[in-house]
N, C-alpha and C positions, 0 to 999 in steps of 0.2 A: 262683519266679521271674517266675509271671503278676503281680505286683505290681510286678514292677521293669518287666515288660513294658508293661504300662498304663502306669505313670506315662512311660515313653520314649514311647508313642503320646499319651500325653494332651499333653509337650511338645512335639513335634513338630505336634499340631493345634493347638497355644494356635500354636507360634510362624504355622506357613500364616493362622491368625488375625491377628495381626498384620500378616504382611507384605499379607497381602489389601484388611487394614480404612489400613497407609499406601498400600499402590498405591493404593486408591479416595481416601484424601486429594489422593495426589501427582497425579492425574490433575486433579481438579475444580480444584487451585490454578493446572496446566497450563491448559486452559480457561482460566480467566480472567484467562492472561497472554497468549494465545491473541487472547479478545474484546477486551482491553485494547493487544494489538496492532495488532489488527484496525480499532479505532476511529481509533488516531494516521494506521495507513497511509491510510484513507478521509477524513480531514481533509485532510490533502497531498490524495490525487488529488480530492476538492473544488477547492482556492486550482488544481492545476494545470484542472480542466475551466474553471473559471471567468474561466482566462487563457485560454484558449481560444475562450470565447466573445463575451470585450475584441476577443480579433483579430479574429476575424468580424466585428463590428459598426464597428470603424473600418477593414474591413477595403467591409466599405458602403458607408461616407462615403466610401471611395477612390475608389468604383467612381462612390459618386454626382460626385464634384467630376469624373476623368475623364470621366464621360461633358460630363459644366458642359463641361468645355474642349472637346469636339471639338465641340462646339455653338457656342461661342463663337469657334471657329475657321474652320469653315463661316459663321459671318456678321459676325463684326467685324471679323477679321483679327489681326496678331498679338498687339499689348497683353494684351488679355482670356485668351485661350489660355494662352499662358506664365503668369499668375497661374496661372489655376485645374490649367493641368499642375504646376508648385510644390507647390500646396496637396494635389495629387494624389499626389505621389513624400511627400512630409512624411507623409497619411495612413499611405501604403505601410508606408512604414518604423517608425512603430510599431506595425502590423498584423505586421509580422515579427518583430519585437524580442519582442511580446507572444507570439507563436506557441511560437518558439525555448524562451524563457522558464517558457509554458505544458508545454509537448512534457518540459523538464529537471525540470519540481515531477513530471511525471505519472511519470517514467522513473523517482524518487527513490524514492517510493510502494508499486513494484512490485520483485519478488515481495514477497506480503505472510506472514508470520510463519518469515519463517528462523533469528530465534533460540528462535521455538518450538519447532520441527522440530529444533532442535539440541537442546536440553533433554531434551526427551522422547526421543532417539533415549540421552544420555548416562539419562536414566533408566528403559530397558529395560533396560540394559545391567545397573544397579545391579538391578534388579527379581532379574536371572536372579544372579547373582551370590548375594542372597542365597536366593532360592531354590532352588539349589545345595546351600549355609551348610547351611538349613535338613534336605536333606535327609541329613548328615552324620549 
């Protein structure tokens, strides 16, 4: 009877060891997946941030054109300031469009790692079921 008990203990021990090894491998793979997903999301956020930067530059140009329009309004008369105001409006429209597109790109990049979180939850459930079967 003692020999049968040792055989059961070694089998349970081996199962626990296998479960531990499999769980370690699974966690390493999940971490690699999370890294890859965060890298991808980071790149998308970088594009959105670049568009925000572009919107800032074009917005600054719009402010310069608007300033020129005000100066020309006070100095020369109607024709020159109308032209400068049209340029400022065009720059402003470009800045607004870039800002909206950049905002959408940044929003697409967050929240990160949704897929990885779900697969980790599934893996935890799998590990729990494996641990329960090993105890039987």
